[in-house]
N, C-alpha and C positions, 0 to 999 in steps of 0.2 A: 028557337035557336037565334044565332047572331053571328056577324063577323066582328071580331074585336081588333082595334088598332092601338098599339102603344104610340102615343104622340109625345115624343121628347119635346122639352122646351130648353130654352137657353136663357137663364137669368130672367125667367117668367115670361119669355117671348116665344111664340112659334115661328118657325121659319118656313120658306117655301116647301122644304122637304116634308114637314107635317102635313100640309095641304095637298101634296101629291099622294101621300100615303092614304089620306081619306078618299081622295079621288079614285085611287086604285081599289080601296076596300068597297067603294060604292059600285063598282064594276062587278066585284066578285059577289057581292050580296045580291045584285040583280039576278045572277044565275041560280041562286038559292031562294029567291023571293023573299028575302029576310031584311033585317034592320042592320045598320052599321053603329057600332058602340065604340066611343073614343074613350081611351083611358089616359088622364094626365096625372103625372106624379110630381109633386113640389109645390111651391108657392106660385100660383097663376091666378090672376084676378078673373072676376066672372066676365068682364068685357073681352079678355083675351080668349078665354074658353069659348065664348059664344061665336068666335071666328070660325071654329070647326064646323059649325053648322052650315056655313056658307058653301062647303064642298062636299056635303052629303052625310054628315054624322047626325044620326036620329037620336042619340043619347050621348051624354059626356059624363064620364065617372071621374070625379075630382079627389085625388088622394093628396091632401095637404098636410099630413101628419109631420111634424117637426123633424121626426126621426129620419125621414127621407130627403132631408135638405141636401146632404151630401150623397153622392152616388155610391151604392153598395150593391153589387150584382146579385148577392144573395137575397137581399131585401127585395130588390126590384123584381127578380124572378119569381118570388113568393107572391108578391102583390099581384103581378100580371097573370100568374097562373090561377090565383084565386078569383080574379075578375073574370077570367075566361070561364071557369067553372059556374060562377054565380050567373053569368049571362048566357050560359049554355052555348058558348061560341064553338062552332065547328072549325072555323078558320081564325088564326091569330096572326096578325101581319105586323111586321117590323120594317125599319129602315135597314139596309145592309151597309152599316157603318161600324166604326170601332166600338162605340158604346154598346150597340145591341148585339155585336158578336159576342159579348160576354154574358148576355142575358138570354137570348134566343135559344141556345142549346139546353141551358137549364129548365126553361120553360117546356121545351119539347119533351124532356125527360118526365117533368111533374104531370104533364097532360097525357103521357103515353102516345105521343103524336109521331107523325112523319114530317120531316122538315126539308124544305128546299131553299137554299140561300142564294141571293144574287138573281132574283127572278127579273126578267126583262119584258114581260107581257102578262096580261090577264089570263087566267087558266083557259085552255082551248077546250076543255070539257071537264065537268064535275062528276060524271059517272061513265067511265073512270075518270079520277081526278089527274089531269095532266097539264103540266106547266113548263114553260121553257126557261133555260138560263144559258149564260155563255160557258163554254168549256174550252179546254186547251188554250189558256191564256188569251180567250177571246177570238181564237180562230175558227171556232165552230158553235153550234147550238146544240144543247141537249134537250130532249123532250122528257121530262121526269115524271114518273107515275107515282103517285102516294096511295098506298093501299089502307093505311090506318083511317079510322073514323075521324080522328082530329088531326088537323093540318097546321103547321107553322110555316110562314113564308116570310122571307125578307126580300124587300124591293130595292134594285139599284137605282141610285139617284138619277134623275132625268130620264128614266128609262120609260114612264108612262105620261108624265105631264100633269098639269093642273086642269081640272074641269069643275067650273061652278056648278053647284046643285043645291040650292038653298033649301034647308029644312028648319023646322021649328024644333031644335034640340032641346032635350030636357036635361038640364044640368043637376046632378045629384052628388052628395057626398058619398065617399067609398071609404071604408076602414079596412085595415088588415093588420091583425095582431102580430107583433114582432117576435121573433124567436132570437136566441143568441147567435151571433154570427161568428164564423171561424175567421173572418177577415176584419181588419180595423183600418179605417181611413185615417192615416197620419197627417197627410197634407194634400191639398188640392192647388195645382199650380195651373193658371190660366193664361193663354197668349193674350197680349194686348196689341193694340195697333188695328191694322187692316183686317179684313174678314179672312176666315179660315179658307184654305185652299178647297175644301169640301163644299163650301157654300158660294164660291165665286162662279159667276156666269163666264167670266173671261179670265184665262190664265196665261200670263206671259212667263214662260218657263225657260231657265237657262241651264247649260251644261258646261262642261270643261272647255268647250270651244270659245267661251268668253276670256279664257286665259288667266284672269286673276279677279279676285273678289270685287275690286273697285269698279270694274266694268258692269257690274249688275246695276250701276246707277243708271244705264240706258234702259234696262228693263223696268226699274222703278218709275223712270219718267214715263215710260209707255203706259204703265198701269195707272198712274196718275191722270194721264190724258184721257184714258178710256173710262175713268170715273169710278163711282163707288161699287160697281159690280164686278170690277177687276182687282187681281192681286197678282203677286209674284210667287212663282214655284221654282223647283229645281229638281235635279237628279240626285241619285244616291252619292255618287263619288263627289259632287259639289258638297252635299251636306257633311260626308265624312272628312272632307278637307276643311270643314268649319268656314267655308265660304258664306254659307247661308244657314239658318237654323234648320234643324230636323223637322220642325213643324211644316216646313214647305215642301219636304221630300215627297215627290208623287211617283208612283210606280207600284209594281206588284209587292215590293218589300216596303213601301211606304204607305201613301194614301192612294186608293183607287178613286179616281175622279171621273166626272162626266160633265164638263162645262159645256156652254154653247159654242165657245171658240177657245182652242188651245194653240198658242204660238209657241213653236219649240225652236228656240234660239241656241245654235252651237250644240245641238244634241244629236249624236249619231243614231240612236234609236236601239239600244240593247233590248233584248227580249223582255227583260224584266220591267224595263220602263214602258215598253209599248203596251204590255199586258195591263198596265195601270191606267192607260188613257184612251184606249180604243173605243170607249163608250162616248167620247166627245163628238159633238154634232159635227164640227168642222175643225180640221187640224191644218195648221200652216207652219212650214218647216223653212228654216234658214240654217244653210250649212255649206261649207266650202266643198265637201265631197259629194259629188253628184250620184255616187253609188251608196251612199249612206242608207241604212234600213229605214230611217225615219221617212224618208221619200215614199216608200211603198206604202206607208200607213196614211200619208198626208193628202189633203185634198188640193192644196196649193203648196208650191215649193219655190223657194228662191236659192239658186246656187250661188253663193258669194260669201265674203267675209263678214260675220255678224257685226263686227266693229265698224264697218263700213255702211252696212245695210240698215242697222238699227237707228243711226241718226237720221237718215233720209226717211225711214218709215215714220219716226216720231214727228218729223216736220209735216208729213202728208197727213199724220192723224190730226194734228193741230189745225192744218187748213181745213180738213173735212169737218172737224168739230165747229170751226169758226163760221163755216157756211151752212151748217145743218140747222 
């Protein structure tokens, strides 16, 4: 048997998330005293594939068929389920993100498995198989028991961390016969510019408290000062008003994020927004209303006008960077 991990790539490159999944799978595999098999789909060179072995992959399956160049949930689900069967995987692991939410349920059905999405820790036991996830919009934790022989798990980003565990991974080609798909990919549109809010380690996020779209330049300046690990995010009302693109919308109805630092500027903290950011390691809030719900979720808070606080914060960040 084995533990299978679907390691998503972005234009042929793995990101921190893929290495976190391998680290998590290694911990699960220890409980079973078995190996970790990583599956890569798409055009990824051998040097990049070998990086997976630095975090615990014993074997890497490389599916580079040209038909898998563009994402198709049906094709990917078939390939992953076939890989799980061929490797006798008792546990199949995904990231809990937008892409894999379209795949993991399909794989669960194909494998006749039990599934837990949004896991936040390694299984506390394997007989019975019990794993924890957040519940009630992050206000509680649920301990979920899977009774099926096969298990499918998806891991929340930044929930487990990256742990080096160097192995001599065997990279082998993997093939999966295609069937006629009910869906057709007409166009793929990718965001350009700074990194996705899902990948950023620092998010500088703004709400309607910034009063007009032009004031988001203060957040962009902060993001630039903080460097390549930071980017700008926003609330749903801001995206709906078209002040910022919907790709930056974070929250329960947008992108659920887990950065190391989340700076909430002019955000009151609606429950849907808080549900999407509570996994952040540190939350800093800036708001004029001292009773705003965002302060209950934050580690640090500044009661003040964002348009007055942000210029001072940016100057402080510049001074800190200059002296560090």
